[in-house]
N, C-alpha and C positions, 0 to 999 in steps of 0.2 A: 504494500500500500504506500501511498505518497504521504509526505508530511503536509499538514494543513495548519498553518498558524504557528504559534509559539509552542515550544516543548520545554522540558525541564533543563535542557542544555542550550537551546538556541532561541533567540528572539527574532521574529519576523520584522524586518525594518522597511520592506517595500513589497509592492505587488503590482504587476502589470497584466491587465486582462488580455486574453487572447483576442487577436483580430486578424483578418485575412491580410496576407502580404506584409506582416509586421516583422521587423528584425530588432532584436534586443542585443546591444553590444555592451559588454562590461569587462572589467579586469578578470583575468583568468584565476587569480588568487581568491576571488570572492566566492564564498560558499553559496550555492544556488540549488534550487529544486523546483520542479514543476508543481504548480498548485492545482491539484486535481482532487476533487472531493471524493471521499471513500464511496459515496453513492453513485459516482459517475458510471454510466453504462457505456463503456468504450467498446467499440467493435474491433474484432481481430481481422475483419475483412478490409484489405487495403483500399477498396473502392469506397468505403464509408468511414475510414479512419482519418488520422491527421498525419501529415508529413512534417518531421522536424529534422533539422541539421544542426549538429553541435560541432563547432570548429574552434581551434585555438590558433591564433596568429601571433607570431613573435616578430616585432619590427627588426629590420636589419640594423646592425651596429653602424654608427656614423663616426667619422672623425678619425 
């Protein structure tokens, strides 16, 4: 199951609702988790599911 809100160890400090064609960019060191309610009825069928891409980019050193 997914974490939803605060826990004994972690405090939720931000939330960004899902939206079509949205990209969220943040520092790779930031702890993050999808906010999906335990009651969410997610389909395993890729024709009815959601597509996500998780990537980590490191800028090239300069100088």
